[in-house]
LOLUM-743980 format. One record per residue: chain; residue number from 1; z, x negated, y negated of N, C-alpha, C, O in turn. Coordinates in pm, whole numbers. Atoms other than C-alpha are relative to their C-alpha. Example, Ala and Ser with C-alpha at 12.3 -4.5 7.8 and 13.67 -1.06 7.14 Angstrom:
BEGIN
<"A", 1, <0, -89, 119>, <780, -1230, 450>, <0, -90, -120>, <66, -194, -118>>
<"A", 2, <-6, 82, 119>, <714, -1367, 106>, <73, 77, -109>, <90, 26, -220>>
//
This chain:
BEGIN
<"A", 1, <-85, 52, -108>, <1394, -959, -1852>, <-81, -80, 98>, <-185, -32, 144>>
<"A", 2, <75, 81, -92>, <1282, -1241, -1627>, <16, 49, 144>, <126, 80, 189>>
<"A", 3, <-4, -48, -139>, <1189, -1140, -1274>, <72, -98, 90>, <51, -219, 80>>
<"A", 4, <-74, 81, -94>, <1421, -1267, -1000>, <-91, -81, 92>, <-61, -195, 126>>
<"A", 5, <94, 64, -85>, <1122, -1349, -784>, <-124, -35, -81>, <-209, 51, -103>>
<"A", 6, <119, 35, 76>, <864, -1546, -986>, <-123, 17, 84>, <-122, -11, 204>>
<"A", 7, <126, -23, -71>, <507, -1460, -894>, <-100, -105, -37>, <-128, -127, -155>>
<"A", 8, <86, 113, 24>, <266, -1745, -852>, <-141, 21, 60>, <-157, 90, 161>>
<"A", 9, <138, -10, -40>, <-110, -1772, -813>, <-16, -56, 144>, <36, -163, 177>>
<"A", 10, <31, 46, -138>, <-229, -1799, -450>, <111, 31, 104>, <98, 1, 222>>
<"A", 11, <-110, -32, -96>, <101, -1676, -299>, <-2, 147, 46>, <-61, 232, -22>>
<"A", 12, <-5, -133, -58>, <165, -1367, -83>, <131, 70, -37>, <236, 6, -45>>
<"A", 13, <-119, -76, 37>, <408, -1089, -180>, <-3, 139, 63>, <-106, 205, 75>>
<"A", 14, <-24, -138, -44>, <548, -772, -34>, <53, 75, -122>, <163, 49, -171>>
<"A", 15, <-30, -72, 119>, <547, -528, -324>, <41, 142, 42>, <-22, 204, 128>>
<"A", 16, <-41, -138, -35>, <735, -197, -311>, <74, 62, -119>, <123, -7, -209>>
<"A", 17, <-80, -71, 103>, <894, 69, -529>, <21, 143, 50>, <-50, 189, 140>>
<"A", 18, <-31, -137, -38>, <1041, 418, -499>, <18, 86, -123>, <27, 35, -234>>
<"A", 19, <-22, -92, 112>, <1086, 724, -713>, <138, -15, -59>, <233, -50, 12>>
<"A", 20, <-130, 7, 67>, <1366, 729, -970>, <94, 101, 70>, <55, 213, 105>>
<"A", 21, <-100, -82, -73>, <1682, 870, -808>, <-48, 38, 142>, <-4, 138, 199>>
<"A", 22, <53, -15, -135>, <1490, 841, -476>, <-80, 132, 15>, <-95, 184, 125>>
<"A", 23, <77, -125, 0>, <1284, 1149, -573>, <-137, -26, 60>, <-185, -139, 60>>
<"A", 24, <135, 10, -54>, <950, 1219, -406>, <-97, -26, -115>, <-89, 34, -223>>
<"A", 25, <104, 30, 100>, <657, 1071, -594>, <-137, 50, 43>, <-232, 51, -35>>
<"A", 26, <123, -62, -52>, <387, 1225, -372>, <39, 139, 54>, <112, 152, 153>>
<"A", 27, <-40, -137, -39>, <416, 1603, -346>, <-104, 72, 89>, <-71, 167, 160>>
<"A", 28, <104, -63, -81>, <86, 1691, -181>, <-115, -101, 19>, <-110, -213, -32>>
<"A", 29, <110, 91, -32>, <-242, 1541, -58>, <-70, -52, -125>, <-114, -167, -129>>
<"A", 30, <66, 41, 123>, <-389, 1534, -409>, <70, -120, -62>, <5, -212, -113>>
<"A", 31, <-76, 114, 54>, <-110, 1301, -521>, <-26, -128, 78>, <-49, -235, 21>>
<"A", 32, <25, 118, -81>, <-156, 1066, -230>, <-139, -58, -29>, <-154, -178, -48>>
<"A", 33, <137, 45, 18>, <-531, 1049, -279>, <-23, -59, -143>, <-104, -149, -163>>
<"A", 34, <7, 55, 135>, <-490, 987, -651>, <50, -150, 1>, <-14, -240, -53>>
<"A", 35, <-58, 133, -3>, <-269, 685, -585>, <-89, -96, 77>, <-106, -210, 36>>
<"A", 36, <86, 87, -78>, <-501, 548, -319>, <-122, -41, -82>, <-161, -157, -75>>
<"A", 37, <109, 37, 82>, <-794, 559, -559>, <40, -98, -109>, <-36, -187, -145>>
<"A", 38, <-47, 87, 103>, <-585, 392, -824>, <23, -143, 50>, <21, -238, -28>>
<"A", 39, <-11, 134, -56>, <-528, 100, -586>, <-128, -80, -23>, <-124, -203, -33>>
<"A", 40, <126, 64, 31>, <-893, 25, -649>, <-25, -6, -151>, <-62, -112, -203>>
<"A", 41, <33, -9, 141>, <-932, 136, -1009>, <89, -85, -88>, <47, -131, -194>>
<"A", 42, <-92, 85, 80>, <-624, -55, -1134>, <-16, -148, 32>, <39, -232, -39>>
<"A", 43, <11, 139, -45>, <-722, -374, -955>, <-123, -66, -59>, <-213, -107, 13>>
<"A", 44, <112, 67, 63>, <-959, -518, -1208>, <14, -1, -149>, <98, 72, -202>>
<"A", 45, <-15, 22, 141>, <-1008, -621, -1568>, <-67, 114, -81>, <-35, 132, -199>>
<"A", 46, <71, -106, 76>, <-1237, -324, -1663>, <95, 119, -23>, <176, 155, 62>>
<"A", 47, <-75, -124, 33>, <-1080, -25, -1835>, <-84, 119, 43>, <-200, 131, 4>>
<"A", 48, <76, -111, -59>, <-1183, 294, -1652>, <68, 131, -35>, <191, 138, -37>>
<"A", 49, <-54, -134, 23>, <-1137, 663, -1738>, <-13, 76, 136>, <-123, 93, 189>>
<"A", 50, <-3, -54, -133>, <-1035, 837, -1415>, <-95, 123, 17>, <-167, 136, 115>>
<"A", 51, <83, -121, -14>, <-1208, 1169, -1482>, <-151, -29, 8>, <-228, 52, 59>>
<"A", 52, <141, 37, -3>, <-1540, 987, -1523>, <-39, -54, 136>, <-150, -29, 183>>
<"A", 53, <33, 65, -128>, <-1524, 795, -1197>, <67, 68, 124>, <53, 18, 236>>
<"A", 54, <-76, -56, -109>, <-1310, 1027, -984>, <-85, 48, 117>, <-42, 43, 232>>
<"A", 55, <84, -51, -110>, <-1601, 1171, -788>, <-94, -102, 59>, <-171, -70, 149>>
<"A", 56, <91, 103, -46>, <-1781, 841, -733>, <58, -71, 122>, <179, -89, 131>>
<"A", 57, <-47, 83, -110>, <-1763, 644, -406>, <68, -126, -55>, <21, -182, -154>>
<"A", 58, <-78, 111, 52>, <-1509, 364, -452>, <-86, -130, -11>, <-67, -211, -101>>
<"A", 59, <77, 124, 3>, <-1767, 94, -369>, <-108, -2, -104>, <-179, -102, -116>>
<"A", 60, <98, -5, 105>, <-1989, 206, -655>, <65, -18, -138>, <-7, -30, -237>>
<"A", 61, <-73, 11, 126>, <-1718, 173, -925>, <24, -149, -27>, <86, -219, 54>>
<"A", 62, <-17, 139, 38>, <-1726, -162, -1104>, <136, -16, -73>, <157, 38, -181>>
<"A", 63, <-133, 20, 59>, <-1367, -273, -1174>, <10, -135, -69>, <111, -164, -133>>
<"A", 64, <-8, 136, 55>, <-1450, -628, -1285>, <73, -92, 94>, <98, -56, 209>>
<"A", 65, <-72, 98, -84>, <-1272, -935, -1153>, <133, 53, 45>, <212, 102, -37>>
<"A", 66, <-123, -54, -56>, <-988, -836, -923>, <121, -82, -43>, <112, -203, -63>>
<"A", 67, <-123, 70, 34>, <-630, -919, -1013>, <71, -51, 126>, <130, -159, 124>>
<"A", 68, <-71, 34, -121>, <-495, -928, -658>, <-90, 30, 122>, <-188, 104, 110>>
<"A", 69, <62, -35, -129>, <-614, -919, -293>, <100, 81, 77>, <213, 37, 95>>
<"A", 70, <-90, -90, -76>, <-462, -631, -95>, <-25, -20, 150>, <-138, -13, 198>>
<"A", 71, <6, 19, -143>, <-386, -695, 267>, <39, 117, 83>, <-13, 136, 192>>
<"A", 72, <-47, -122, -70>, <-207, -376, 369>, <78, 86, -101>, <132, 35, -199>>
<"A", 73, <-77, -92, 82>, <-48, -68, 214>, <38, 125, 78>, <-23, 157, 180>>
<"A", 74, <-38, -128, -54>, <129, 255, 297>, <70, 77, -112>, <147, 22, -190>>
<"A", 75, <-67, -91, 93>, <236, 555, 88>, <87, 92, 80>, <43, 150, 179>>
<"A", 76, <-94, -91, -59>, <542, 751, 184>, <44, 100, -107>, <22, 77, -226>>
<"A", 77, <-34, -101, 101>, <683, 1065, 18>, <72, -49, -125>, <43, -2, -235>>
<"A", 78, <-77, 44, 119>, <927, 875, -212>, <-11, -150, -29>, <64, -204, -110>>
<"A", 79, <14, 142, 28>, <805, 516, -200>, <-135, -51, 54>, <-206, 21, 125>>
<"A", 80, <119, 60, -50>, <519, 280, -132>, <25, -149, 29>, <117, -210, -24>>
<"A", 81, <-1, 144, -27>, <458, -68, 11>, <-141, -57, -14>, <-238, 6, 27>>
<"A", 82, <129, 67, 11>, <176, -310, -71>, <19, -147, 34>, <109, -212, -20>>
<"A", 83, <3, 142, -31>, <110, -653, 83>, <-118, -56, -80>, <-231, -10, -65>>
<"A", 84, <109, 52, 83>, <-90, -861, -164>, <12, -151, -19>, <114, -214, 9>>
<"A", 85, <10, 142, 38>, <-199, -1206, -272>, <-43, -5, -144>, <-139, 63, -180>>
<"A", 86, <44, 12, 139>, <-219, -1300, -639>, <-121, -96, -6>, <-112, -211, 36>>
<"A", 87, <120, 83, 4>, <-572, -1428, -701>, <-45, -31, -146>, <-140, -106, -168>>
<"A", 88, <15, 35, 139>, <-561, -1433, -1084>, <137, -19, -59>, <225, 63, -33>>
<"A", 89, <-131, 25, 55>, <-270, -1582, -1276>, <44, 119, -82>, <-25, 164, -174>>
<"A", 90, <-55, -119, 65>, <-51, -1293, -1388>, <-60, 128, 51>, <-28, 236, 0>>
<"A", 91, <71, -119, -50>, <-268, -1055, -1190>, <89, 107, 66>, <63, 227, 53>>
<"A", 92, <-86, -98, -69>, <11, -894, -986>, <70, 88, -105>, <75, 211, -90>>
<"A", 93, <-66, -79, 103>, <198, -787, -1297>, <-95, 96, -70>, <-60, 211, -95>>
<"A", 94, <99, -86, 68>, <-119, -654, -1468>, <-38, 114, 95>, <-44, 229, 53>>
<"A", 95, <37, -103, -97>, <-220, -468, -1151>, <107, 108, 13>, <77, 227, 5>>
<"A", 96, <-103, -96, -23>, <114, -307, -1095>, <33, 83, -124>, <68, 201, -114>>
<"A", 97, <-21, -74, 128>, <158, -209, -1461>, <-106, 111, -17>, <-76, 225, -52>>
<"A", 98, <108, -98, 10>, <-182, -40, -1460>, <18, 113, 103>, <3, 232, 71>>
<"A", 99, <-15, -94, -112>, <-118, 127, -1123>, <113, 98, -27>, <93, 219, -20>>
<"A", 100, <-113, -90, 21>, <227, 263, -1203>, <-7, 81, -123>, <37, 196, -123>>
<"A", 101, <16, -77, 122>, <150, 366, -1554>, <-99, 113, 14>, <-73, 225, -29>>
<"A", 102, <104, -102, -17>, <-169, 550, -1461>, <51, 109, 89>, <28, 226, 59>>
<"A", 103, <-47, -101, -89>, <-3, 728, -1173>, <115, 82, -62>, <120, 204, -45>>
<"A", 104, <-110, -70, 67>, <311, 816, -1371>, <-55, 100, -102>, <-6, 213, -108>>
<"A", 105, <55, -90, 100>, <102, 967, -1652>, <-62, 121, 66>, <-44, 234, 21>>
<"A", 106, <64, -112, -76>, <-97, 1176, -1401>, <111, 93, 56>, <104, 215, 40>>
<"A", 107, <-102, -83, -67>, <216, 1292, -1211>, <81, 78, -103>, <110, 196, -79>>
<"A", 108, <-78, -69, 103>, <412, 1381, -1526>, <-78, 114, -61>, <-24, 223, -82>>
<"A", 109, <81, -106, 58>, <127, 1576, -1673>, <-21, 115, 98>, <-17, 232, 60>>
<"A", 110, <26, -107, -102>, <56, 1764, -1351>, <124, 83, 25>, <114, 202, 52>>
<"A", 111, <-124, -69, -31>, <421, 1854, -1303>, <84, 37, -122>, <198, 81, -109>>
<"A", 112, <-65, -37, 125>, <513, 1909, -1669>, <139, -61, -11>, <236, 8, -42>>
<"A", 113, <-123, 72, 7>, <782, 1646, -1663>, <-14, -117, -96>, <-126, -155, -131>>
<"A", 114, <-3, 115, 86>, <881, 1355, -1888>, <94, -104, 57>, <179, -73, 140>>
<"A", 115, <-91, 104, -47>, <1051, 1025, -1830>, <-57, -88, 107>, <-166, -62, 157>>
<"A", 116, <46, 92, -103>, <1021, 740, -1583>, <-17, 72, 137>, <61, 161, 172>>
<"A", 117, <22, -51, -135>, <883, 823, -1237>, <53, -100, 102>, <109, -60, 204>>
<"A", 118, <-39, 100, -96>, <956, 493, -1065>, <140, -60, -31>, <187, -53, -145>>
<"A", 119, <-130, 59, 8>, <1287, 318, -1006>, <-9, -139, -64>, <6, -240, 5>>
<"A", 120, <19, 129, 66>, <1236, 45, -1265>, <-129, -64, 29>, <-222, 0, 77>>
<"A", 121, <121, 74, -29>, <977, -224, -1237>, <-15, -16, 150>, <79, 7, 225>>
<"A", 122, <24, 17, -141>, <819, -297, -902>, <85, -114, 61>, <124, -207, -10>>
<"A", 123, <-74, 104, -69>, <1006, -506, -645>, <-98, -92, 70>, <-199, -46, 123>>
<"A", 124, <93, 98, -60>, <846, -827, -516>, <80, -95, 91>, <178, -157, 50>>
<"A", 125, <-60, 94, -97>, <941, -1023, -206>, <-99, -108, 32>, <-207, -78, 83>>
<"A", 126, <90, 110, -26>, <784, -1364, -175>, <-7, -28, 149>, <95, -45, 214>>
<"A", 127, <22, 24, -145>, <636, -1420, 172>, <-27, -149, 17>, <-132, -198, -24>>
<"A", 128, <13, 148, -3>, <690, -1787, 252>, <-32, -52, 137>, <-58, -172, 149>>
<"A", 129, <30, 55, -134>, <628, -1813, 629>, <-112, 85, 62>, <-129, 203, 32>>
<"A", 130, <111, -66, -71>, <330, -1729, 849>, <52, 113, 86>, <-9, 219, 95>>
<"A", 131, <-62, -101, -88>, <556, -1540, 1087>, <37, 127, -78>, <12, 239, -32>>
<"A", 132, <-39, -114, 82>, <688, -1318, 812>, <-121, 76, -49>, <-122, 199, -50>>
<"A", 133, <122, -66, 51>, <341, -1250, 670>, <-62, 90, 111>, <-101, 204, 86>>
<"A", 134, <61, -79, -107>, <210, -1135, 1008>, <88, 120, 33>, <37, 230, 56>>
<"A", 135, <-90, -112, -28>, <519, -922, 1072>, <-16, 115, -96>, <-3, 231, -57>>
<"A", 136, <13, -108, 94>, <461, -733, 752>, <-113, 96, 22>, <-110, 209, -26>>
<"A", 137, <110, -89, -39>, <137, -594, 888>, <52, 108, 93>, <2, 221, 93>>
<"A", 138, <-58, -103, -89>, <347, -418, 1150>, <103, 83, -79>, <102, 206, -71>>
<"A", 139, <-102, -69, 74>, <640, -331, 923>, <-54, 105, -96>, <-5, 218, -100>>
<"A", 140, <59, -96, 97>, <426, -168, 655>, <-65, 116, 71>, <-43, 232, 35>>
<"A", 141, <78, -108, -65>, <203, 25, 890>, <86, 91, 91>, <42, 200, 128>>
<"A", 142, <-83, -82, -82>, <493, 155, 1100>, <85, 101, -80>, <151, 187, -21>>
<"A", 143, <-79, -89, 86>, <656, 335, 803>, <-18, 150, 31>, <82, 221, 36>>
<"A", 144, <18, -144, -22>, <498, 679, 878>, <77, 56, 118>, <101, 176, 123>>
<"A", 145, <-77, -50, -117>, <693, 697, 1209>, <126, 71, -45>, <174, 162, 22>>
<"A", 146, <-123, -63, 52>, <995, 791, 1000>, <-21, 148, -30>, <76, 224, -32>>
<"A", 147, <26, -141, 30>, <828, 1121, 919>, <25, 93, 119>, <57, 211, 103>>
<"A", 148, <-21, -85, -119>, <859, 1241, 1278>, <125, -41, 77>, <187, 40, 146>>
<"A", 149, <-122, 46, -67>, <1143, 1024, 1409>, <77, -91, -99>, <65, -213, -94>>
<"A", 150, <-68, 73, 111>, <1366, 922, 1112>, <87, -118, 47>, <102, -215, -27>>
<"A", 151, <-90, 105, -48>, <1599, 704, 1325>, <-57, -72, 120>, <17, -112, 209>>
<"A", 152, <62, 59, -118>, <1348, 557, 1565>, <46, -146, 19>, <57, -192, 133>>
<"A", 153, <-39, 137, -17>, <1459, 202, 1492>, <137, -14, 68>, <164, -112, 137>>
<"A", 154, <-135, 5, -62>, <1816, 283, 1602>, <-4, 58, 143>, <67, 9, 231>>
<"A", 155, <-2, -75, -126>, <1737, 515, 1893>, <-118, -28, 91>, <-117, 8, 209>>
<"A", 156, <123, 19, -76>, <1393, 404, 2003>, <-93, 117, -14>, <-51, 224, -58>>
<"A", 157, <98, -105, 12>, <1076, 609, 2013>, <21, 101, 114>, <31, 64, 231>>
<"A", 158, <-16, -105, -100>, <1121, 942, 2190>, <-134, 50, 52>, <-142, 93, 167>>
<"A", 159, <133, -48, -41>, <749, 1036, 2202>, <-101, -99, -48>, <-145, -93, -163>>
<"A", 160, <91, 110, 36>, <516, 734, 2207>, <-141, 57, -27>, <-209, 8, -118>>
<"A", 161, <132, -57, 20>, <199, 944, 2232>, <-11, 59, -141>, <-109, 34, -212>>
<"A", 162, <0, -61, 128>, <289, 1143, 1922>, <8, -106, -112>, <-58, -91, -215>>
<"A", 163, <-13, 106, 101>, <386, 829, 1730>, <-130, -76, -14>, <-171, -101, -127>>
<"A", 164, <125, 72, 8>, <65, 644, 1813>, <-110, 83, -61>, <-193, 32, -137>>
<"A", 165, <96, -92, 59>, <-143, 948, 1723>, <20, 10, -151>, <-77, 11, -228>>
<"A", 166, <-25, -7, 144>, <29, 973, 1385>, <-49, -122, -70>, <-112, -109, -176>>
<"A", 167, <41, 123, 63>, <-38, 609, 1303>, <-155, -1, -20>, <-202, -42, -126>>
<"A", 168, <147, 2, 7>, <-413, 648, 1372>, <-50, 105, -96>, <-154, 85, -159>>
<"A", 169, <47, -112, 82>, <-442, 975, 1180>, <57, -1, -139>, <11, 77, -223>>
<"A", 170, <-65, 0, 129>, <-222, 890, 881>, <-97, -55, -101>, <-136, -172, -93>>
<"A", 171, <110, 35, 93>, <-468, 880, 593>, <44, -91, -111>, <-41, -151, -177>>
<"A", 172, <-48, 66, 120>, <-246, 709, 337>, <62, -136, 28>, <165, -173, -30>>
<"A", 173, <-35, 139, -27>, <-214, 359, 482>, <-130, -70, 43>, <-234, -6, 59>>
<"A", 174, <119, 78, -39>, <-455, 84, 582>, <-6, -17, 150>, <-87, -95, 199>>
<"A", 175, <5, 16, -148>, <-382, 124, 955>, <-136, 28, 53>, <-185, -50, 135>>
<"A", 176, <132, -36, -51>, <-715, 295, 1017>, <-104, -109, -21>, <-193, -131, 61>>
<"A", 177, <99, 106, 33>, <-904, 12, 848>, <11, -116, 95>, <-90, -179, 127>>
<"A", 178, <-13, 113, -95>, <-759, -247, 1083>, <-31, 46, 143>, <-53, -36, 232>>
<"A", 179, <39, -54, -129>, <-830, -14, 1376>, <-146, 21, 10>, <-194, 81, 107>>
<"A", 180, <144, -8, 3>, <-1197, -36, 1282>, <-56, 142, -5>, <-163, 170, 49>>
<"A", 181, <46, -134, 25>, <-1225, 328, 1186>, <-73, -2, -133>, <-13, -38, -234>>
<"A", 182, <83, 8, 119>, <-1508, 354, 932>, <45, 107, -104>, <47, 227, -75>>
<"A", 183, <-35, -89, 107>, <-1393, 504, 604>, <-16, -70, -134>, <-21, -193, -141>>
<"A", 184, <25, 53, 134>, <-1442, 461, 230>, <111, -95, -46>, <83, -194, -114>>
<"A", 185, <-114, 73, 55>, <-1092, 322, 166>, <7, -145, 47>, <89, -220, -5>>
<"A", 186, <-6, 136, -49>, <-1164, 1, 357>, <-29, -100, -112>, <14, -215, -105>>
<"A", 187, <32, 87, 109>, <-1298, -144, 31>, <124, -46, -76>, <118, -147, -148>>
<"A", 188, <-123, 37, 68>, <-941, -156, -99>, <53, -134, 49>, <125, -202, -24>>
<"A", 189, <-56, 120, -66>, <-865, -448, 138>, <-88, -122, -23>, <-210, -113, -30>>
<"A", 190, <68, 130, 9>, <-955, -814, 95>, <52, -84, 113>, <126, -180, 91>>
<"A", 191, <-55, 65, -119>, <-887, -927, 448>, <-31, -152, 6>, <43, -229, 66>>
<"A", 192, <41, 139, -1>, <-1067, -1257, 392>, <100, -91, -73>, <100, -212, -53>>
<"A", 193, <-102, 70, 78>, <-782, -1362, 159>, <129, -19, 83>, <225, -80, 37>>
<"A", 194, <-117, 10, -86>, <-535, -1337, 449>, <-35, -68, 130>, <-153, -71, 167>>
<"A", 195, <32, 63, -127>, <-503, -1524, 779>, <-63, 100, 96>, <-32, 219, 95>>
<"A", 196, <77, -86, -90>, <-733, -1391, 1050>, <83, 30, 129>, <48, -15, 238>>
<"A", 197, <-86, -28, -114>, <-457, -1258, 1277>, <-63, 91, 102>, <-31, 83, 220>>
<"A", 198, <40, -112, -84>, <-652, -967, 1420>, <-152, 5, 21>, <-215, 110, 12>>
<"A", 199, <147, 8, -19>, <-1006, -1087, 1487>, <-48, 52, 136>, <-162, 97, 149>>
<"A", 200, <42, -49, -134>, <-1009, -992, 1856>, <11, 154, 7>, <96, 214, -60>>
<"A", 201, <-4, -143, -14>, <-1080, -632, 1958>, <140, 51, 40>, <201, -3, 132>>
<"A", 202, <-126, -65, -32>, <-765, -415, 1961>, <123, -88, -28>, <236, -46, 0>>
<"A", 203, <-114, 91, 16>, <-546, -715, 1863>, <99, 59, -105>, <221, 43, -92>>
<"A", 204, <-88, -58, 104>, <-411, -533, 1553>, <85, 113, 62>, <208, 114, 49>>
<"A", 205, <-74, -112, -55>, <-320, -212, 1739>, <103, -50, 103>, <215, 1, 108>>
<"A", 206, <-95, 55, -99>, <-160, -415, 2021>, <120, -62, -64>, <232, -44, -16>>
<"A", 207, <-112, 64, 69>, <52, -614, 1780>, <90, 104, -62>, <212, 91, -51>>
<"A", 208, <-83, -104, 59>, <174, -303, 1595>, <74, 80, 105>, <191, 114, 88>>
<"A", 209, <-61, -77, -108>, <241, -117, 1917>, <113, -76, 65>, <212, -17, 109>>
<"A", 210, <-110, 84, -56>, <450, -408, 2045>, <125, 14, -87>, <235, 27, -34>>
<"A", 211, <-111, -18, 93>, <672, -378, 1736>, <61, 144, 9>, <181, 166, -6>>
<"A", 212, <-46, -139, -13>, <685, -1, 1786>, <95, 12, 120>, <196, 82, 113>>
<"A", 213, <-81, 0, -118>, <829, -58, 2132>, <132, -73, -21>, <237, -32, 28>>
<"A", 214, <-122, 79, 22>, <1075, -322, 2013>, <99, 71, -92>, <220, 63, -73>>
<"A", 215, <-84, -74, 91>, <1202, -105, 1727>, <63, -86, -109>, <137, -36, -193>>
//
């Protein structure tokens, strides 16, 4: 079946998917960390055996030429979002097939289940404007707020301190990497392939916090 949104080399895309029947696809920290590592291991031409490289620092694992450049990501209990740029022709499809297949096989084996884990193929939204691209850095990173205030967009934030603390401490998104918190997962990002929106100190946090207030 032909994809409704064709994916082209050098273009930016908001990629997302959720669990089949909206089921949770991450049940505990081990699941989240597995998927995060696969964001690196699936993004290259080399074939890797997870059990062989699982204990190695991500920056020491050779994945070969990357398929895509990742600008931002977040994992939520029943879905995920990835902002990426295709840097090899057909790379987005190859990356997502490797990523979803590898994670589904792991999840099904661990939980003794069979059948599809994700709700069909991944969804892709073509980002055609600079304004939209910048906005996605806020939209994606603000997703964890739903864990503590599910209707914050409708009612506004009730506890700003708690919300801001959650964003900084949430381990399964790239928020910390843009907040200049040193951690291994920063290697997942290829910020040089995206516009330099947040070069000034605290500019990223200020931008996201402004959207948090606006709702």
